[in-house]
TORDO-489291 format. One record per residue (C-alpha): chain; x, y, z. Coordinates in pm, 1 decimal, decimal comma, padded with zeros to 6 digits. Layout:
<zagus>
@chain: A | px: X | py: Y | pz: Z
...
</zagus>
This chain:
<zagus>
@chain: A | px: -03285,5 | py: -06692,8 | pz: -01648,1
@chain: A | px: -03450,9 | py: -06711,3 | pz: -01984,1
@chain: A | px: -03650,5 | py: -06514,7 | pz: -01886,2
@chain: A | px: -03441,3 | py: -06228,8 | pz: -01715,0
@chain: A | px: -03282,0 | py: -06161,6 | pz: -02117,2
@chain: A | px: -03643,0 | py: -06104,6 | pz: -02233,9
@chain: A | px: -03750,0 | py: -05901,8 | pz: -01960,0
@chain: A | px: -03402,6 | py: -05676,8 | pz: -02059,7
@chain: A | px: -03500,6 | py: -05691,0 | pz: -02424,8
@chain: A | px: -03810,2 | py: -05625,0 | pz: -02374,7
@chain: A | px: -03721,3 | py: -05309,4 | pz: -02165,1
@chain: A | px: -03470,1 | py: -05193,1 | pz: -02415,9
@chain: A | px: -03690,4 | py: -05211,9 | pz: -02675,1
@chain: A | px: -03953,1 | py: -04981,3 | pz: -02535,0
@chain: A | px: -03656,3 | py: -04748,7 | pz: -02406,1
@chain: A | px: -03566,3 | py: -04740,3 | pz: -02802,4
@chain: A | px: -03972,6 | py: -04637,1 | pz: -02871,9
@chain: A | px: -03989,5 | py: -04388,5 | pz: -02631,6
@chain: A | px: -03646,0 | py: -04199,7 | pz: -02723,0
@chain: A | px: -03807,5 | py: -04237,9 | pz: -03086,6
@chain: A | px: -04170,3 | py: -04072,0 | pz: -03011,2
@chain: A | px: -03972,0 | py: -03792,4 | pz: -02808,0
@chain: A | px: -03691,2 | py: -03743,3 | pz: -03093,5
@chain: A | px: -04008,7 | py: -03733,9 | pz: -03356,8
@chain: A | px: -04233,9 | py: -03511,3 | pz: -03119,3
@chain: A | px: -03957,9 | py: -03285,3 | pz: -03084,4
@chain: A | px: -03797,0 | py: -03275,5 | pz: -03451,7
@chain: A | px: -04140,9 | py: -03090,3 | pz: -03633,3
@chain: A | px: -04076,3 | py: -02759,1 | pz: -03774,7
@chain: A | px: -04245,9 | py: -02426,4 | pz: -03651,8
@chain: A | px: -04393,0 | py: -02183,9 | pz: -03986,6
@chain: A | px: -04367,4 | py: -01828,3 | pz: -03966,9
@chain: A | px: -04067,6 | py: -01531,3 | pz: -03956,7
@chain: A | px: -03907,5 | py: -01433,6 | pz: -03654,0
@chain: A | px: -03943,2 | py: -01094,7 | pz: -03543,0
@chain: A | px: -03751,6 | py: -00916,4 | pz: -03247,8
@chain: A | px: -03925,2 | py: -00755,2 | pz: -02991,9
@chain: A | px: -03911,0 | py: -00406,6 | pz: -03068,1
@chain: A | px: -03968,5 | py: -00295,2 | pz: -02646,2
@chain: A | px: -03738,2 | py: -00547,4 | pz: -02536,3
@chain: A | px: -03476,4 | py: -00453,2 | pz: -02784,1
@chain: A | px: -03529,9 | py: -00097,2 | pz: -02619,0
@chain: A | px: -03497,7 | py: -00231,0 | pz: -02262,2
@chain: A | px: -03179,7 | py: -00426,0 | pz: -02337,7
@chain: A | px: -03028,3 | py: -00118,7 | pz: -02537,2
@chain: A | px: -03084,2 | py: 00143,8 | pz: -02265,2
@chain: A | px: -02958,9 | py: -00121,7 | pz: -01985,5
@chain: A | px: -02605,8 | py: -00192,1 | pz: -02205,7
@chain: A | px: -02564,0 | py: 00199,4 | pz: -02268,4
@chain: A | px: -02628,7 | py: 00307,9 | pz: -01892,2
@chain: A | px: -02442,7 | py: 00005,1 | pz: -01774,5
@chain: A | px: -02128,4 | py: 00165,1 | pz: -02031,6
@chain: A | px: -02200,0 | py: 00493,0 | pz: -01910,7
@chain: A | px: -02175,3 | py: 00348,3 | pz: -01583,1
@chain: A | px: -01853,9 | py: 00150,5 | pz: -01693,3
@chain: A | px: -01667,2 | py: 00444,5 | pz: -01775,3
@chain: A | px: -01708,4 | py: 00718,7 | pz: -01497,8
@chain: A | px: -01607,3 | py: 00450,9 | pz: -01255,3
@chain: A | px: -01304,7 | py: 00399,0 | pz: -01497,5
@chain: A | px: -01271,2 | py: 00771,1 | pz: -01456,5
@chain: A | px: -01321,0 | py: 00845,6 | pz: -01185,4
@chain: A | px: -01034,1 | py: 00574,6 | pz: -01052,3
@chain: A | px: -00804,7 | py: 00708,7 | pz: -01321,1
@chain: A | px: -00835,0 | py: 01095,1 | pz: -01166,9
@chain: A | px: -00819,2 | py: 00972,9 | pz: -00787,3
@chain: A | px: -00456,7 | py: 00732,9 | pz: -00870,0
@chain: A | px: -00327,5 | py: 01023,7 | pz: -01092,3
@chain: A | px: -00440,7 | py: 01252,6 | pz: -00779,7
@chain: A | px: -00283,8 | py: 00993,8 | pz: -00483,2
@chain: A | px: 00016,0 | py: 00970,3 | pz: -00754,8
@chain: A | px: 00094,1 | py: 01346,0 | pz: -00792,3
@chain: A | px: 00083,2 | py: 01348,4 | pz: -00413,0
@chain: A | px: 00296,0 | py: 01137,6 | pz: -00343,6
@chain: A | px: 00526,8 | py: 01302,6 | pz: -00600,8
@chain: A | px: 00499,1 | py: 01639,7 | pz: -00443,4
@chain: A | px: 00557,9 | py: 01536,4 | pz: -00054,3
@chain: A | px: 00839,9 | py: 01328,0 | pz: -00205,9
@chain: A | px: 01008,4 | py: 01614,9 | pz: -00462,4
@chain: A | px: 00972,9 | py: 01860,4 | pz: -00127,6
@chain: A | px: 01160,0 | py: 01601,8 | pz: 00085,3
@chain: A | px: 01426,6 | py: 01538,2 | pz: -00164,8
@chain: A | px: 01493,7 | py: 01891,1 | pz: -00247,3
@chain: A | px: 01500,5 | py: 02023,4 | pz: 00110,4
@chain: A | px: 01762,3 | py: 01710,2 | pz: 00239,2
@chain: A | px: 01975,1 | py: 01783,2 | pz: -00143,1
@chain: A | px: 02002,1 | py: 02171,7 | pz: -00046,8
@chain: A | px: 02117,8 | py: 02104,6 | pz: 00301,3
@chain: A | px: 02369,5 | py: 01891,4 | pz: 00112,4
@chain: A | px: 02466,2 | py: 02171,4 | pz: -00137,8
@chain: A | px: 02441,5 | py: 02413,8 | pz: 00154,7
@chain: A | px: 02726,2 | py: 02230,3 | pz: 00359,6
@chain: A | px: 02970,6 | py: 02159,5 | pz: 00091,5
@chain: A | px: 02922,6 | py: 02522,3 | pz: -00061,8
@chain: A | px: 03076,5 | py: 02612,3 | pz: 00322,3
@chain: A | px: 03299,1 | py: 02310,1 | pz: 00342,7
@chain: A | px: 03118,8 | py: 02233,3 | pz: 00665,7
@chain: A | px: 03258,0 | py: 01914,5 | pz: 00894,7
@chain: A | px: 02936,7 | py: 01777,6 | pz: 00824,2
@chain: A | px: 02910,6 | py: 01783,6 | pz: 00454,9
@chain: A | px: 02963,7 | py: 01386,2 | pz: 00379,4
@chain: A | px: 02714,4 | py: 01303,3 | pz: 00623,7
@chain: A | px: 02412,4 | py: 01523,2 | pz: 00477,3
@chain: A | px: 02531,0 | py: 01406,7 | pz: 00126,3
@chain: A | px: 02426,0 | py: 01079,0 | pz: 00290,4
@chain: A | px: 02170,1 | py: 01189,2 | pz: 00384,8
@chain: A | px: 02062,4 | py: 01296,2 | pz: 00050,1
@chain: A | px: 02135,7 | py: 01026,9 | pz: -00115,8
@chain: A | px: 01912,6 | py: 00795,6 | pz: 00103,4
@chain: A | px: 01622,2 | py: 01069,1 | pz: 00066,4
@chain: A | px: 01662,9 | py: 01090,0 | pz: -00333,7
@chain: A | px: 01618,5 | py: 00714,2 | pz: -00315,2
@chain: A | px: 01314,2 | py: 00728,3 | pz: -00033,8
@chain: A | px: 01124,2 | py: 00965,2 | pz: -00298,4
@chain: A | px: 01256,1 | py: 00755,1 | pz: -00604,0
@chain: A | px: 01074,2 | py: 00460,9 | pz: -00407,9
@chain: A | px: 00785,6 | py: 00655,9 | pz: -00279,0
@chain: A | px: 00683,7 | py: 00769,6 | pz: -00661,8
@chain: A | px: 00735,2 | py: 00457,4 | pz: -00788,1
@chain: A | px: 00503,0 | py: 00232,7 | pz: -00538,7
@chain: A | px: 00215,1 | py: 00518,6 | pz: -00636,1
@chain: A | px: 00209,8 | py: 00518,4 | pz: -00994,2
@chain: A | px: 00036,3 | py: 00259,5 | pz: -01113,3
@chain: A | px: -00209,6 | py: 00162,3 | pz: -01449,0
@chain: A | px: -00463,8 | py: 00313,8 | pz: -01351,3
@chain: A | px: -00264,4 | py: 00640,3 | pz: -01336,8
@chain: A | px: -00307,0 | py: 00847,5 | pz: -01625,2
@chain: A | px: -00058,7 | py: 00752,7 | pz: -01888,7
@chain: A | px: 00132,0 | py: 01101,2 | pz: -01965,2
@chain: A | px: 00154,9 | py: 01165,0 | pz: -01550,1
@chain: A | px: 00311,7 | py: 00840,6 | pz: -01534,6
@chain: A | px: 00535,5 | py: 00871,4 | pz: -01759,9
@chain: A | px: 00658,0 | py: 01203,3 | pz: -01626,2
@chain: A | px: 00637,0 | py: 01017,4 | pz: -01271,8
@chain: A | px: 00873,5 | py: 00763,0 | pz: -01437,4
@chain: A | px: 01069,8 | py: 00999,9 | pz: -01569,9
@chain: A | px: 01127,1 | py: 01164,5 | pz: -01250,7
@chain: A | px: 01220,4 | py: 00866,2 | pz: -01045,0
@chain: A | px: 01507,8 | py: 00757,6 | pz: -01242,4
@chain: A | px: 01633,8 | py: 01117,7 | pz: -01261,5
@chain: A | px: 01603,6 | py: 01063,9 | pz: -00869,1
@chain: A | px: 01780,2 | py: 00793,8 | pz: -00844,6
@chain: A | px: 02009,0 | py: 00893,7 | pz: -01104,0
@chain: A | px: 02098,4 | py: 01200,3 | pz: -00914,4
@chain: A | px: 02149,2 | py: 01008,6 | pz: -00632,7
@chain: A | px: 02395,7 | py: 00750,5 | pz: -00778,9
@chain: A | px: 02583,3 | py: 01057,5 | pz: -00908,2
@chain: A | px: 02613,5 | py: 01242,9 | pz: -00496,9
@chain: A | px: 02679,1 | py: 00906,4 | pz: -00395,9
@chain: A | px: 03026,3 | py: 00872,6 | pz: -00595,2
@chain: A | px: 03105,3 | py: 01265,5 | pz: -00500,4
@chain: A | px: 03150,0 | py: 01382,0 | pz: -00866,3
@chain: A | px: 03346,5 | py: 01703,7 | pz: -00993,2
@chain: A | px: 03093,8 | py: 02018,9 | pz: -00976,4
@chain: A | px: 03048,8 | py: 02018,1 | pz: -01311,1
@chain: A | px: 02941,3 | py: 01590,4 | pz: -01362,6
@chain: A | px: 02665,5 | py: 01711,3 | pz: -01005,9
@chain: A | px: 02560,0 | py: 02021,7 | pz: -01224,7
@chain: A | px: 02482,8 | py: 01839,6 | pz: -01515,9
@chain: A | px: 02272,2 | py: 01581,6 | pz: -01292,9
@chain: A | px: 02076,8 | py: 01879,0 | pz: -01090,9
@chain: A | px: 02001,8 | py: 01957,2 | pz: -01395,6
@chain: A | px: 01815,2 | py: 01690,3 | pz: -01547,5
@chain: A | px: 01676,1 | py: 01604,2 | pz: -01242,3
@chain: A | px: 01507,9 | py: 01984,6 | pz: -01207,4
@chain: A | px: 01397,3 | py: 01902,0 | pz: -01576,3
@chain: A | px: 01223,2 | py: 01606,3 | pz: -01533,6
@chain: A | px: 01076,8 | py: 01715,1 | pz: -01150,1
@chain: A | px: 00957,4 | py: 02073,3 | pz: -01364,7
@chain: A | px: 00785,1 | py: 01851,8 | pz: -01610,4
@chain: A | px: 00667,1 | py: 01618,5 | pz: -01327,9
@chain: A | px: 00528,0 | py: 01954,5 | pz: -01092,5
@chain: A | px: 00371,1 | py: 02091,6 | pz: -01401,2
@chain: A | px: 00161,7 | py: 01785,3 | pz: -01560,2
@chain: A | px: 00074,9 | py: 01742,9 | pz: -01153,4
@chain: A | px: -00093,1 | py: 02075,7 | pz: -01170,5
@chain: A | px: -00405,5 | py: 01964,2 | pz: -01286,5
@chain: A | px: -00483,4 | py: 01706,1 | pz: -01025,5
</zagus>
């Protein structure tokens, strides 16, 4: 047993000496002054500039694409809303027997249109257009809520005016897309 203990101590001592030699060999200082390799630096800066330009261009293209899609969704949704709502107005003006049915259809279409626009507006849509489309969504839902209550004509007209104002702002903003 003594022989194994001596062998273990000898092995441990050898490991310590070897470790100290490696530490000693790696601790030498090198003299001189650190300098930047100008060729490598220029190549690196050029790569980073190109990468930044590509990322910026890609973001701009994604923003434009998302904004175009949101504006197209708005145009489709608005056309449906206005068409069905105008059918209700015509029925109401003539006291047609299907006025209530047309009002119900208008309420449903207005809410569907608001949801469609809301789904189309994501984080990539240009912020000023997104704000206008959110306002359109909100006023479309407000018009649906108002019509659902079958209010007096003054209340309905006030809601229609708000809807038309935000619709026009959204339409004007989307013209560039």
